Structures are given as C-alpha cells and as structure tokens.
PDB file of N, CA, C and O in Angstrom:
ATOM      1  N   MET A   1      73.227 121.046 140.816  1.00  0.00           N
ATOM      2  CA  MET A   1      74.797 121.431 140.619  1.00  0.00           C
ATOM      3  C   MET A   1      74.971 120.693 139.470  1.00  0.00           C
ATOM      4  O   MET A   1      74.721 119.503 139.283  1.00  0.00           O
ATOM      5  N   ARG A   2      75.471 121.599 138.646  1.00  0.00           N
ATOM      6  CA  ARG A   2      75.993 121.205 137.266  1.00  0.00           C
ATOM      7  C   ARG A   2      77.520 120.908 137.208  1.00  0.00           C
ATOM      8  O   ARG A   2      78.340 121.776 137.506  1.00  0.00           O
ATOM      9  N   MET A   3      77.832 119.811 136.865  1.00  0.00           N
ATOM     10  CA  MET A   3      79.354 119.532 136.474  1.00  0.00           C
ATOM     11  C   MET A   3      79.660 119.506 135.194  1.00  0.00           C
ATOM     12  O   MET A   3      78.908 119.091 134.313  1.00  0.00           O
ATOM     13  N   SER A   4      80.932 120.007 135.009  1.00  0.00           N
ATOM     14  CA  SER A   4      81.669 119.766 133.717  1.00  0.00           C
ATOM     15  C   SER A   4      83.027 119.512 133.899  1.00  0.00           C
ATOM     16  O   SER A   4      83.612 119.795 134.944  1.00  0.00           O
ATOM     17  N   SER A   5      83.611 118.940 132.837  1.00  0.00           N
ATOM     18  CA  SER A   5      85.041 118.694 132.889  1.00  0.00           C
ATOM     19  C   SER A   5      85.734 118.970 131.563  1.00  0.00           C
ATOM     20  O   SER A   5      85.126 118.684 130.532  1.00  0.00           O
ATOM     21  N   ARG A   6      86.852 119.457 131.503  1.00  0.00           N
ATOM     22  CA  ARG A   6      87.540 119.817 130.291  1.00  0.00           C
ATOM     23  C   ARG A   6      88.721 118.888 130.083  1.00  0.00           C
ATOM     24  O   ARG A   6      89.318 118.513 131.092  1.00  0.00           O
ATOM     25  N   ILE A   7      89.097 118.503 128.977  1.00  0.00           N
ATOM     26  CA  ILE A   7      90.012 117.597 128.824  1.00  0.00           C
ATOM     27  C   ILE A   7      90.974 118.587 127.651  1.00  0.00           C
ATOM     28  O   ILE A   7      90.547 119.042 126.590  1.00  0.00           O
ATOM     29  N   ALA A   8      92.307 118.736 128.190  1.00  0.00           N
ATOM     30  CA  ALA A   8      93.115 119.776 127.463  1.00  0.00           C
ATOM     31  C   ALA A   8      93.758 118.794 126.252  1.00  0.00           C
ATOM     32  O   ALA A   8      93.981 117.591 126.390  1.00  0.00           O
ATOM     33  N   ALA A   9      93.967 119.465 125.217  1.00  0.00           N
ATOM     34  CA  ALA A   9      94.748 118.799 124.295  1.00  0.00           C
ATOM     35  C   ALA A   9      96.080 119.240 124.402  1.00  0.00           C
ATOM     36  O   ALA A   9      96.279 120.364 124.863  1.00  0.00           O
ATOM     37  N   HIS A  10      97.047 118.515 124.040  1.00  0.00           N
ATOM     38  CA  HIS A  10      98.456 118.809 123.912  1.00  0.00           C
ATOM     39  C   HIS A  10      99.094 118.942 122.442  1.00  0.00           C
ATOM     40  O   HIS A  10      99.038 117.995 121.657  1.00  0.00           O
ATOM     41  N   PRO A  11      99.611 119.978 122.157  1.00  0.00           N
ATOM     42  CA  PRO A  11      99.961 120.229 120.709  1.00  0.00           C
ATOM     43  C   PRO A  11     100.995 119.177 120.340  1.00  0.00           C
ATOM     44  O   PRO A  11     101.625 118.500 121.153  1.00  0.00           O
ATOM     45  N   CYS A  12     101.092 119.122 119.013  1.00  0.00           N
ATOM     46  CA  CYS A  12     101.957 117.733 118.530  1.00  0.00           C
ATOM     47  C   CYS A  12     103.091 118.552 118.281  1.00  0.00           C
ATOM     48  O   CYS A  12     102.919 119.697 117.863  1.00  0.00           O
ATOM     49  N   LYS A  13     104.480 118.003 118.531  1.00  0.00           N
ATOM     50  CA  LYS A  13     105.516 118.582 118.214  1.00  0.00           C
ATOM     51  C   LYS A  13     105.840 118.439 116.893  1.00  0.00           C
ATOM     52  O   LYS A  13     105.423 117.408 116.366  1.00  0.00           O
ATOM     53  N   GLN A  14     106.594 119.341 116.084  1.00  0.00           N
ATOM     54  CA  GLN A  14     107.011 119.202 114.773  1.00  0.00           C
ATOM     55  C   GLN A  14     108.058 118.108 114.562  1.00  0.00           C
ATOM     56  O   GLN A  14     109.118 118.121 115.187  1.00  0.00           O
ATOM     57  N   LEU A  15     107.742 117.152 113.663  1.00  0.00           N
ATOM     58  CA  LEU A  15     108.793 116.313 113.216  1.00  0.00           C
ATOM     59  C   LEU A  15     109.977 116.832 112.588  1.00  0.00           C
ATOM     60  O   LEU A  15     109.884 117.916 112.011  1.00  0.00           O
ATOM     61  N   GLN A  16     111.058 116.236 112.612  1.00  0.00           N
ATOM     62  CA  GLN A  16     112.369 116.722 112.152  1.00  0.00           C
ATOM     63  C   GLN A  16     112.326 116.300 110.564  1.00  0.00           C
ATOM     64  O   GLN A  16     111.780 115.270 110.168  1.00  0.00           O
ATOM     65  N   SER A  17     112.992 117.264 109.710  1.00  0.00           N
ATOM     66  CA  SER A  17     113.409 116.766 108.339  1.00  0.00           C
ATOM     67  C   SER A  17     114.475 115.744 108.435  1.00  0.00           C
ATOM     68  O   SER A  17     115.062 115.505 109.490  1.00  0.00           O
ATOM     69  N   ILE A  18     114.696 115.186 107.389  1.00  0.00           N
ATOM     70  CA  ILE A  18     115.845 114.031 107.563  1.00  0.00           C
ATOM     71  C   ILE A  18     116.643 114.107 106.189  1.00  0.00           C
ATOM     72  O   ILE A  18     116.171 114.473 105.113  1.00  0.00           O
ATOM     73  N   PRO A  19     117.929 113.693 106.435  1.00  0.00           N
ATOM     74  CA  PRO A  19     118.887 113.827 105.372  1.00  0.00           C
ATOM     75  C   PRO A  19     118.462 112.752 104.208  1.00  0.00           C
ATOM     76  O   PRO A  19     117.964 111.694 104.591  1.00  0.00           O
ATOM     77  N   ASN A  20     118.562 112.881 103.401  1.00  0.00           N
ATOM     78  CA  ASN A  20     118.342 112.146 101.858  1.00  0.00           C
ATOM     79  C   ASN A  20     116.715 111.469 101.881  1.00  0.00           C
ATOM     80  O   ASN A  20     116.364 110.395 101.393  1.00  0.00           O
ATOM     81  N   GLY A  21     115.961 112.373 102.541  1.00  0.00           N
ATOM     82  CA  GLY A  21     114.754 111.773 102.596  1.00  0.00           C
ATOM     83  C   GLY A  21     113.471 113.231 102.441  1.00  0.00           C
ATOM     84  O   GLY A  21     113.821 114.408 102.352  1.00  0.00           O
ATOM     85  N   ILE A  22     112.438 112.895 102.443  1.00  0.00           N
ATOM     86  CA  ILE A  22     111.302 113.860 102.402  1.00  0.00           C
ATOM     87  C   ILE A  22     110.339 113.909 103.507  1.00  0.00           C
ATOM     88  O   ILE A  22     109.948 112.769 103.756  1.00  0.00           O
ATOM     89  N   LEU A  23     109.861 114.708 104.187  1.00  0.00           N
ATOM     90  CA  LEU A  23     108.862 114.465 105.340  1.00  0.00           C
ATOM     91  C   LEU A  23     107.471 115.138 104.779  1.00  0.00           C
ATOM     92  O   LEU A  23     107.485 116.336 104.495  1.00  0.00           O
ATOM     93  N   ALA A  24     106.413 114.459 104.639  1.00  0.00           N
ATOM     94  CA  ALA A  24     105.250 115.000 104.125  1.00  0.00           C
ATOM     95  C   ALA A  24     104.232 114.847 104.958  1.00  0.00           C
ATOM     96  O   ALA A  24     103.830 113.690 105.079  1.00  0.00           O
ATOM     97  N   CYS A  25     103.584 115.846 105.697  1.00  0.00           N
ATOM     98  CA  CYS A  25     102.440 115.998 106.468  1.00  0.00           C
ATOM     99  C   CYS A  25     101.122 116.202 105.818  1.00  0.00           C
ATOM    100  O   CYS A  25     101.153 116.746 104.714  1.00  0.00           O
ATOM    101  N   ASN A  26      99.849 115.826 106.356  1.00  0.00           N
ATOM    102  CA  ASN A  26      98.679 116.090 105.999  1.00  0.00           C
ATOM    103  C   ASN A  26      98.419 117.566 105.749  1.00  0.00           C
ATOM    104  O   ASN A  26      97.543 117.684 104.892  1.00  0.00           O
ATOM    105  N   GLY A  27      98.870 118.738 106.196  1.00  0.00           N
ATOM    106  CA  GLY A  27      98.791 119.844 105.955  1.00  0.00           C
ATOM    107  C   GLY A  27      97.637 120.412 106.724  1.00  0.00           C
ATOM    108  O   GLY A  27      97.421 121.590 106.442  1.00  0.00           O
ATOM    109  N   TRP A  28      96.887 119.920 107.566  1.00  0.00           N
ATOM    110  CA  TRP A  28      95.893 120.472 108.333  1.00  0.00           C
ATOM    111  C   TRP A  28      96.494 121.361 109.311  1.00  0.00           C
ATOM    112  O   TRP A  28      97.511 121.190 109.984  1.00  0.00           O
ATOM    113  N   GLU A  29      95.539 122.520 109.265  1.00  0.00           N
ATOM    114  CA  GLU A  29      95.933 123.487 110.232  1.00  0.00           C
ATOM    115  C   GLU A  29      95.559 123.582 111.643  1.00  0.00           C
ATOM    116  O   GLU A  29      94.822 124.395 112.201  1.00  0.00           O
ATOM    117  N   THR A  30      96.317 122.434 112.180  1.00  0.00           N
ATOM    118  CA  THR A  30      95.733 122.054 113.615  1.00  0.00           C
ATOM    119  C   THR A  30      96.951 121.858 114.387  1.00  0.00           C
ATOM    120  O   THR A  30      97.830 121.262 113.765  1.00  0.00           O
ATOM    121  N   ASP A  31      97.224 122.189 115.529  1.00  0.00           N
ATOM    122  CA  ASP A  31      98.237 121.724 116.612  1.00  0.00           C
ATOM    123  C   ASP A  31      97.956 120.321 117.115  1.00  0.00           C
ATOM    124  O   ASP A  31      98.883 119.609 117.500  1.00  0.00           O
ATOM    125  N   PHE A  32      96.635 119.889 117.119  1.00  0.00           N
ATOM    126  CA  PHE A  32      96.314 118.695 117.902  1.00  0.00           C
ATOM    127  C   PHE A  32      96.005 117.427 116.963  1.00  0.00           C
ATOM    128  O   PHE A  32      95.578 116.385 117.462  1.00  0.00           O
ATOM    129  N   TYR A  33      96.201 117.537 115.806  1.00  0.00           N
ATOM    130  CA  TYR A  33      96.245 116.252 115.046  1.00  0.00           C
ATOM    131  C   TYR A  33      96.819 116.258 113.601  1.00  0.00           C
ATOM    132  O   TYR A  33      96.382 116.985 112.708  1.00  0.00           O
ATOM    133  N   ASN A  34      97.846 115.373 113.460  1.00  0.00           N
ATOM    134  CA  ASN A  34      98.719 115.414 112.401  1.00  0.00           C
ATOM    135  C   ASN A  34      98.962 113.978 112.048  1.00  0.00           C
ATOM    136  O   ASN A  34      98.959 113.018 112.820  1.00  0.00           O
ATOM    137  N   ILE A  35      99.177 113.988 110.728  1.00  0.00           N
ATOM    138  CA  ILE A  35      99.612 112.843 110.042  1.00  0.00           C
ATOM    139  C   ILE A  35     100.744 112.889 109.141  1.00  0.00           C
ATOM    140  O   ILE A  35     100.645 113.609 108.147  1.00  0.00           O
ATOM    141  N   CYS A  36     101.712 112.288 109.323  1.00  0.00           N
ATOM    142  CA  CYS A  36     102.961 112.262 108.194  1.00  0.00           C
ATOM    143  C   CYS A  36     103.615 111.208 107.811  1.00  0.00           C
ATOM    144  O   CYS A  36     103.449 110.215 108.519  1.00  0.00           O
ATOM    145  N   LYS A  37     104.338 111.100 106.873  1.00  0.00           N
ATOM    146  CA  LYS A  37     105.105 110.036 106.229  1.00  0.00           C
ATOM    147  C   LYS A  37     106.578 110.580 105.624  1.00  0.00           C
ATOM    148  O   LYS A  37     106.779 111.606 104.974  1.00  0.00           O
ATOM    149  N   TYR A  38     107.455 109.645 106.013  1.00  0.00           N
ATOM    150  CA  TYR A  38     108.653 110.135 105.478  1.00  0.00           C
ATOM    151  C   TYR A  38     109.105 108.949 103.990  1.00  0.00           C
ATOM    152  O   TYR A  38     108.906 107.744 103.839  1.00  0.00           O
ATOM    153  N   TYR A  39     109.688 109.867 103.211  1.00  0.00           N
ATOM    154  CA  TYR A  39     109.935 109.237 101.836  1.00  0.00           C
ATOM    155  C   TYR A  39     111.465 109.318 101.762  1.00  0.00           C
ATOM    156  O   TYR A  39     112.092 110.353 101.985  1.00  0.00           O
ATOM    157  N   CYS A  40     112.110 107.936 101.372  1.00  0.00           N
ATOM    158  CA  CYS A  40     113.439 108.152 100.925  1.00  0.00           C
ATOM    159  C   CYS A  40     113.772 108.548  99.466  1.00  0.00           C
ATOM    160  O   CYS A  40     113.093 108.081  98.551  1.00  0.00           O
ATOM    161  N   LEU A  41     114.680 109.298  99.251  1.00  0.00           N
ATOM    162  CA  LEU A  41     115.078 109.616  97.913  1.00  0.00           C
ATOM    163  C   LEU A  41     115.696 108.430  97.272  1.00  0.00           C
ATOM    164  O   LEU A  41     116.158 107.515  97.954  1.00  0.00           O
ATOM    165  N   THR A  42     115.717 108.426  95.750  1.00  0.00           N
ATOM    166  CA  THR A  42     116.328 107.256  94.879  1.00  0.00           C
ATOM    167  C   THR A  42     117.730 106.919  95.543  1.00  0.00           C
ATOM    168  O   THR A  42     118.460 107.812  95.974  1.00  0.00           O
ATOM    169  N   ASN A  43     118.014 105.748  95.591  1.00  0.00           N
ATOM    170  CA  ASN A  43     119.398 105.125  96.129  1.00  0.00           C
ATOM    171  C   ASN A  43     119.245 105.098  97.689  1.00  0.00           C
ATOM    172  O   ASN A  43     120.184 104.708  98.383  1.00  0.00           O
ATOM    173  N   TYR A  44     118.093 105.502  98.226  1.00  0.00           N
ATOM    174  CA  TYR A  44     118.184 105.302  99.633  1.00  0.00           C
ATOM    175  C   TYR A  44     117.038 104.444 100.158  1.00  0.00           C
ATOM    176  O   TYR A  44     116.069 104.223  99.433  1.00  0.00           O
ATOM    177  N   THR A  45     117.109 104.008 101.257  1.00  0.00           N
ATOM    178  CA  THR A  45     115.870 103.054 101.838  1.00  0.00           C
ATOM    179  C   THR A  45     115.843 103.409 103.239  1.00  0.00           C
ATOM    180  O   THR A  45     116.652 104.192 103.737  1.00  0.00           O
ATOM    181  N   TYR A  46     114.869 102.806 103.907  1.00  0.00           N
ATOM    182  CA  TYR A  46     114.306 103.183 105.186  1.00  0.00           C
ATOM    183  C   TYR A  46     115.156 102.016 106.189  1.00  0.00           C
ATOM    184  O   TYR A  46     115.521 100.883 105.875  1.00  0.00           O
ATOM    185  N   PRO A  47     115.318 102.737 107.492  1.00  0.00           N
ATOM    186  CA  PRO A  47     116.207 101.979 108.472  1.00  0.00           C
ATOM    187  C   PRO A  47     115.260 100.713 108.843  1.00  0.00           C
ATOM    188  O   PRO A  47     114.081 100.568 108.523  1.00  0.00           O
ATOM    189  N   VAL A  48     116.195  99.707 109.709  1.00  0.00           N
ATOM    190  CA  VAL A  48     115.320  98.467 110.063  1.00  0.00           C
ATOM    191  C   VAL A  48     114.007  99.217 110.879  1.00  0.00           C
ATOM    192  O   VAL A  48     113.993 100.244 111.556  1.00  0.00           O
ATOM    193  N   GLY A  49     113.010  98.342 110.551  1.00  0.00           N
ATOM    194  CA  GLY A  49     111.882  98.727 111.451  1.00  0.00           C
ATOM    195  C   GLY A  49     110.589  99.678 111.022  1.00  0.00           C
ATOM    196  O   GLY A  49     109.441  99.751 111.458  1.00  0.00           O
ATOM    197  N   LEU A  50     111.442 100.509 109.759  1.00  0.00           N
ATOM    198  CA  LEU A  50     110.429 101.443 109.303  1.00  0.00           C
ATOM    199  C   LEU A  50     110.365 101.164 107.718  1.00  0.00           C
ATOM    200  O   LEU A  50     111.314 100.681 107.100  1.00  0.00           O
ATOM    201  N   SER A  51     109.160 101.516 107.143  1.00  0.00           N
ATOM    202  CA  SER A  51     109.187 101.459 105.597  1.00  0.00           C
ATOM    203  C   SER A  51     108.311 102.449 105.125  1.00  0.00           C
ATOM    204  O   SER A  51     107.783 103.325 105.811  1.00  0.00           O
ATOM    205  N   ALA A  52     108.177 102.258 103.861  1.00  0.00           N
ATOM    206  CA  ALA A  52     107.320 103.362 103.140  1.00  0.00           C
ATOM    207  C   ALA A  52     105.824 103.519 103.621  1.00  0.00           C
ATOM    208  O   ALA A  52     105.124 104.529 103.547  1.00  0.00           O
ATOM    209  N   ASP A  53     105.506 102.283 104.129  1.00  0.00           N
ATOM    210  CA  ASP A  53     104.110 102.369 104.543  1.00  0.00           C
ATOM    211  C   ASP A  53     103.942 102.938 106.087  1.00  0.00           C
ATOM    212  O   ASP A  53     102.804 102.908 106.556  1.00  0.00           O
ATOM    213  N   THR A  54     104.858 103.378 106.779  1.00  0.00           N
ATOM    214  CA  THR A  54     104.864 103.658 108.140  1.00  0.00           C
ATOM    215  C   THR A  54     104.359 105.065 108.266  1.00  0.00           C
ATOM    216  O   THR A  54     104.971 105.990 107.732  1.00  0.00           O
ATOM    217  N   MET A  55     103.139 105.272 109.033  1.00  0.00           N
ATOM    218  CA  MET A  55     102.513 106.540 109.044  1.00  0.00           C
ATOM    219  C   MET A  55     102.732 107.049 110.640  1.00  0.00           C
ATOM    220  O   MET A  55     102.545 106.298 111.598  1.00  0.00           O
ATOM    221  N   PHE A  56     103.076 108.177 110.733  1.00  0.00           N
ATOM    222  CA  PHE A  56     103.130 108.756 112.181  1.00  0.00           C
ATOM    223  C   PHE A  56     102.016 109.447 112.334  1.00  0.00           C
ATOM    224  O   PHE A  56     101.718 110.306 111.504  1.00  0.00           O
ATOM    225  N   VAL A  57     101.361 109.228 113.229  1.00  0.00           N
ATOM    226  CA  VAL A  57     100.055 109.808 113.702  1.00  0.00           C
ATOM    227  C   VAL A  57     100.251 110.718 115.057  1.00  0.00           C
ATOM    228  O   VAL A  57     100.987 110.160 115.871  1.00  0.00           O
ATOM    229  N   CYS A  58      99.782 111.923 115.450  1.00  0.00           N
ATOM    230  CA  CYS A  58      99.745 112.591 116.476  1.00  0.00           C
ATOM    231  C   CYS A  58      98.370 113.235 116.770  1.00  0.00           C
ATOM    232  O   CYS A  58      97.935 114.070 115.978  1.00  0.00           O
ATOM    233  N   GLY A  59      97.590 112.853 117.985  1.00  0.00           N
ATOM    234  CA  GLY A  59      96.399 112.880 118.366  1.00  0.00           C
ATOM    235  C   GLY A  59      96.441 114.144 119.674  1.00  0.00           C
ATOM    236  O   GLY A  59      97.458 114.770 119.972  1.00  0.00           O
ATOM    237  N   ALA A  60      95.511 114.260 120.124  1.00  0.00           N
ATOM    238  CA  ALA A  60      95.306 115.133 121.298  1.00  0.00           C
ATOM    239  C   ALA A  60      96.260 114.920 122.410  1.00  0.00           C
ATOM    240  O   ALA A  60      96.542 115.856 123.158  1.00  0.00           O
ATOM    241  N   SER A  61      96.785 113.711 122.565  1.00  0.00           N
ATOM    242  CA  SER A  61      97.704 113.437 123.384  1.00  0.00           C
ATOM    243  C   SER A  61      99.052 113.984 123.308  1.00  0.00           C
ATOM    244  O   SER A  61      99.877 113.828 124.208  1.00  0.00           O
ATOM    245  N   GLY A  62      99.289 114.663 122.169  1.00  0.00           N
ATOM    246  CA  GLY A  62     100.547 115.278 121.864  1.00  0.00           C
ATOM    247  C   GLY A  62     101.756 114.334 121.546  1.00  0.00           C
ATOM    248  O   GLY A  62     102.851 114.839 121.295  1.00  0.00           O
ATOM    249  N   ASN A  63     101.597 113.059 121.550  1.00  0.00           N
ATOM    250  CA  ASN A  63     102.451 111.929 121.373  1.00  0.00           C
ATOM    251  C   ASN A  63     102.533 111.481 119.933  1.00  0.00           C
ATOM    252  O   ASN A  63     101.458 111.326 119.354  1.00  0.00           O
ATOM    253  N   TRP A  64     103.663 111.248 119.265  1.00  0.00           N
ATOM    254  CA  TRP A  64     103.609 110.728 117.970  1.00  0.00           C
ATOM    255  C   TRP A  64     103.578 109.114 118.133  1.00  0.00           C
ATOM    256  O   TRP A  64     104.117 108.504 119.057  1.00  0.00           O
ATOM    257  N   LEU A  65     103.029 108.680 117.333  1.00  0.00           N
ATOM    258  CA  LEU A  65     102.859 107.004 117.178  1.00  0.00           C
ATOM    259  C   LEU A  65     103.318 106.456 115.696  1.00  0.00           C
ATOM    260  O   LEU A  65     103.016 107.181 114.747  1.00  0.00           O
ATOM    261  N   PRO A  66     103.938 105.380 115.456  1.00  0.00           N
ATOM    262  CA  PRO A  66     104.657 104.915 116.507  1.00  0.00           C
ATOM    263  C   PRO A  66     105.847 106.048 116.974  1.00  0.00           C
ATOM    264  O   PRO A  66     106.142 107.106 116.418  1.00  0.00           O
ATOM    265  N   SER A  67     106.320 105.534 117.994  1.00  0.00           N
ATOM    266  CA  SER A  67     107.255 106.378 118.739  1.00  0.00           C
ATOM    267  C   SER A  67     108.768 106.241 118.342  1.00  0.00           C
ATOM    268  O   SER A  67     109.713 106.864 118.824  1.00  0.00           O
ATOM    269  N   ALA A  68     108.788 105.278 117.348  1.00  0.00           N
ATOM    270  CA  ALA A  68     110.084 105.171 116.949  1.00  0.00           C
ATOM    271  C   ALA A  68     110.598 106.444 116.027  1.00  0.00           C
ATOM    272  O   ALA A  68     109.876 107.051 115.237  1.00  0.00           O
ATOM    273  N   THR A  69     111.666 106.661 116.226  1.00  0.00           N
ATOM    274  CA  THR A  69     112.246 108.003 115.468  1.00  0.00           C
ATOM    275  C   THR A  69     113.123 107.767 114.236  1.00  0.00           C
ATOM    276  O   THR A  69     114.082 107.002 114.137  1.00  0.00           O
ATOM    277  N   PHE A  70     112.588 108.593 113.305  1.00  0.00           N
ATOM    278  CA  PHE A  70     113.161 108.409 111.848  1.00  0.00           C
ATOM    279  C   PHE A  70     114.304 109.295 111.744  1.00  0.00           C
ATOM    280  O   PHE A  70     113.993 110.470 111.550  1.00  0.00           O
ATOM    281  N   GLU A  71     115.742 109.003 111.835  1.00  0.00           N
ATOM    282  CA  GLU A  71     116.647 109.833 111.696  1.00  0.00           C
ATOM    283  C   GLU A  71     117.201 110.149 110.416  1.00  0.00           C
ATOM    284  O   GLU A  71     117.528 111.288 110.084  1.00  0.00           O
ATOM    285  N   ARG A  72     117.299 109.186 109.741  1.00  0.00           N
ATOM    286  CA  ARG A  72     117.789 109.221 108.238  1.00  0.00           C
ATOM    287  C   ARG A  72     117.605 108.186 107.558  1.00  0.00           C
ATOM    288  O   ARG A  72     117.563 107.061 108.056  1.00  0.00           O
ATOM    289  N   CYS A  73     117.449 108.481 106.120  1.00  0.00           N
ATOM    290  CA  CYS A  73     117.351 107.194 105.087  1.00  0.00           C
ATOM    291  C   CYS A  73     118.691 106.863 104.803  1.00  0.00           C
ATOM    292  O   CYS A  73     119.544 107.708 104.531  1.00  0.00           O
ATOM    293  N   ILE A  74     118.923 105.476 104.869  1.00  0.00           N
ATOM    294  CA  ILE A  74     120.236 105.112 104.537  1.00  0.00           C
ATOM    295  C   ILE A  74     120.615 104.682 103.144  1.00  0.00           C
ATOM    296  O   ILE A  74     119.648 104.396 102.438  1.00  0.00           O
ATOM    297  N   PRO A  75     121.904 104.562 102.542  1.00  0.00           N
ATOM    298  CA  PRO A  75     122.177 104.174 101.234  1.00  0.00           C
ATOM    299  C   PRO A  75     121.605 102.647 100.865  1.00  0.00           C
ATOM    300  O   PRO A  75     121.722 101.740 101.689  1.00  0.00           O
ATOM    301  N   SER A  76     121.156 102.494  99.929  1.00  0.00           N
ATOM    302  CA  SER A  76     120.621 101.106  99.484  1.00  0.00           C
ATOM    303  C   SER A  76     121.683 100.378  99.340  1.00  0.00           C
ATOM    304  O   SER A  76     122.740 100.731  98.818  1.00  0.00           O
ATOM    305  N   GLY A  77     121.383  99.189  99.873  1.00  0.00           N
ATOM    306  CA  GLY A  77     122.480  98.029 100.109  1.00  0.00           C
ATOM    307  C   GLY A  77     123.471  98.091 100.994  1.00  0.00           C
ATOM    308  O   GLY A  77     124.433  97.326 100.950  1.00  0.00           O
ATOM    309  N   THR A  78     123.288  99.203 102.058  1.00  0.00           N
ATOM    310  CA  THR A  78     123.912  98.933 103.249  1.00  0.00           C
ATOM    311  C   THR A  78     123.438  98.255 104.161  1.00  0.00           C
ATOM    312  O   THR A  78     122.273  98.495 104.477  1.00  0.00           O
ATOM    313  N   ILE A  79     124.156  97.226 104.856  1.00  0.00           N
ATOM    314  CA  ILE A  79     123.828  96.317 106.224  1.00  0.00           C
ATOM    315  C   ILE A  79     123.868  96.916 107.326  1.00  0.00           C
ATOM    316  O   ILE A  79     124.934  97.125 107.905  1.00  0.00           O
ATOM    317  N   THR A  80     122.725  97.282 107.782  1.00  0.00           N
ATOM    318  CA  THR A  80     122.578  97.980 108.922  1.00  0.00           C
ATOM    319  C   THR A  80     122.193  96.873 110.169  1.00  0.00           C
ATOM    320  O   THR A  80     122.353  97.240 111.333  1.00  0.00           O
ATOM    321  N   HIS A  81     121.683  95.514 109.874  1.00  0.00           N
ATOM    322  CA  HIS A  81     121.549  94.645 111.089  1.00  0.00           C
ATOM    323  C   HIS A  81     121.768  93.179 110.456  1.00  0.00           C
ATOM    324  O   HIS A  81     121.319  92.761 109.388  1.00  0.00           O
ATOM    325  N   CYS A  82     122.548  92.533 111.360  1.00  0.00           N
ATOM    326  CA  CYS A  82     122.992  90.937 111.054  1.00  0.00           C
ATOM    327  C   CYS A  82     122.722  89.995 112.154  1.00  0.00           C
ATOM    328  O   CYS A  82     123.182  90.218 113.273  1.00  0.00           O
ATOM    329  N   ASN A  83     121.932  88.852 111.880  1.00  0.00           N
ATOM    330  CA  ASN A  83     121.820  88.008 112.847  1.00  0.00           C
ATOM    331  C   ASN A  83     122.940  86.968 112.757  1.00  0.00           C
ATOM    332  O   ASN A  83     123.160  86.490 111.645  1.00  0.00           O
ATOM    333  N   VAL A  84     123.681  86.560 113.812  1.00  0.00           N
ATOM    334  CA  VAL A  84     124.663  85.446 113.662  1.00  0.00           C
ATOM    335  C   VAL A  84     123.936  84.392 113.864  1.00  0.00           C
ATOM    336  O   VAL A  84     123.001  84.379 114.665  1.00  0.00           O
ATOM    337  N   LEU A  85     124.287  83.413 113.166  1.00  0.00           N
ATOM    338  CA  LEU A  85     123.478  81.942 113.200  1.00  0.00           C
ATOM    339  C   LEU A  85     124.183  81.100 114.188  1.00  0.00           C
ATOM    340  O   LEU A  85     123.793  79.955 114.413  1.00  0.00           O
TER     341      LEU A  85
END
C-alpha cells in the first residue's frame, strides 16, 4: 500500500499601498511566497513598532509576518506615543 500526502499552500493576500509611502515587493511571479517593504516619503516616518528595516514575509501559510499592519507613514516630528512618568 502506497501512501501519499499533499500539503496545500494558501495564496498570499496582496498588501495595501499606503498614503505618503511606497510598497516595494520582490516581484517574483508566485502567489505562495512574497517579500515586501514599505518606504516612507521625505518628511514622513514609520509608525511606532515599524521601521525601514521591517520586512513583511508571506509563505505557504498565506499569512504575512510580522502580522502588524502598516496603515500610513506619519509626518516627521509627530508624537504618536508618550509614556507618563
């Protein structure tokens, strides 16, 4: 008796473009593996928790990692988080 198993890959959902920034992906023609980075335009910066070094990776699971969403670049000098002493 011969047994075989199949693992189904799940397509990666397309990441959304953002205001005041650029989404750049690896450009490989595949639905099952993708690497993307967001870049903020001049005079804009990354929201708390994300940086220019943050790479979004999607594999056969169909899930993007990190799972944090990147909604927009913020104007430079904008305070988005403040700890009270």
